[in-house]
DRENKE-93679 format. One line per field, with one value per residue (C-alpha): x, y, z; residue number from 0. Coordinates in Angstrom, 2 decimals. Each point is the difference from the previous one (the first is absolute). Example, Ala and Ser with C-alpha at 12.3 -4.5 7.8 and 13.67 -1.06 7.14 Angstrom:
c1 <- c(12.30_1.37)
c2 <- c(-4.50_3.44)
c3 <- c(7.80_-0.66)
i <- c(0_1)
This chain:
c1 <- c(0.00_1.47_-0.15_-2.92_-2.11_0.90_-1.05_-3.22_-0.76_0.79_-2.42_-2.71_0.50_-0.02_-3.20_-1.68_1.27_-1.39_-3.35_-0.35_0.87_-2.31_-2.93_-0.13_0.73_-1.53_-0.76_1.99_1.25_-1.19_2.50_0.42_0.62_2.55_1.76_0.03_1.37_2.77_0.75_0.19_2.52_2.19_-0.17_0.95_2.97_1.18_-0.23_1.74_2.75_0.31_0.37_2.72_1.82_-0.16_1.33_2.83_1.01_-0.14_2.11_2.56_0.28_-1.99_-3.01_-3.15_-1.95_1.82_-1.83_-2.65_-3.11_0.71_-2.49_-2.29_1.70_3.27_-1.35_-2.31_2.90_2.06_0.68_-1.46)
c2 <- c(0.00_3.35_3.26_1.36_-3.09_0.12_3.68_-0.85_-2.76_2.32_2.57_-2.65_-1.03_3.61_0.67_-2.99_1.07_3.52_-1.28_-2.24_2.82_2.52_-2.41_-0.02_3.57_0.43_-3.71_-3.02_-2.62_-3.58_-2.65_-1.08_3.60_0.51_-3.18_1.17_3.40_-1.70_-2.28_2.98_1.64_-3.10_-0.33_3.65_-0.44_-3.01_1.81_3.14_-2.28_-1.63_3.40_0.97_-3.27_0.57_3.55_-1.14_-2.76_2.39_2.59_-2.67_-1.10_-3.22_-1.23_1.37_-3.00_-2.21_1.77_-2.17_0.77_-0.68_-1.78_2.09_-1.38_1.59_3.32_0.58_-0.61_2.95_2.77_3.34)
c3 <- c(0.00_-0.99_1.95_-2.02_0.69_3.70_0.17_-1.82_2.50_2.93_-1.44_-0.29_3.63_1.21_-1.95_1.62_3.42_-0.44_-1.30_3.02_2.40_-1.71_-0.10_3.80_1.08_3.45_0.35_0.98_-2.40_0.13_1.09_-3.63_-1.08_2.77_-1.07_-3.63_1.00_1.98_-2.95_-2.34_2.33_0.01_-3.78_-0.40_2.34_-2.03_-3.34_1.31_1.36_-3.42_-1.66_2.50_-0.67_-3.74_0.34_2.28_-2.42_-2.94_1.88_0.88_-3.62_0.42_-1.90_1.69_-1.29_2.52_2.86_1.57_1.95_3.66_2.27_2.17_3.11_-1.13_-1.30_2.94_2.39_-1.28_2.47_-1.02)
i <- c(0_1_2_3_4_5_6_7_8_9_10_11_12_13_14_15_16_17_18_19_20_21_22_23_24_25_26_27_28_29_30_31_32_33_34_35_36_37_38_39_40_41_42_43_44_45_46_47_48_49_50_51_52_53_54_55_56_57_58_59_60_61_62_63_64_65_66_67_68_69_70_71_72_73_74_75_76_77_78_79)
């Protein structure tokens, strides 16, 4: 997956996230909606991580296509 496709996928996830949030302004989300919102956040973290990996490999003179999506358990464990 190239950078453009990754950005496109991130935009799709963000759009879904915003639609879900806007659909319930002033009300709570159902358990399923909360779970979906959490899942969207994890997916976004994984794709942003993949973009950072690709950029780092490119900057170091390596093939960005060798970057791989890391598991949620790894990405969600990063210190902010």
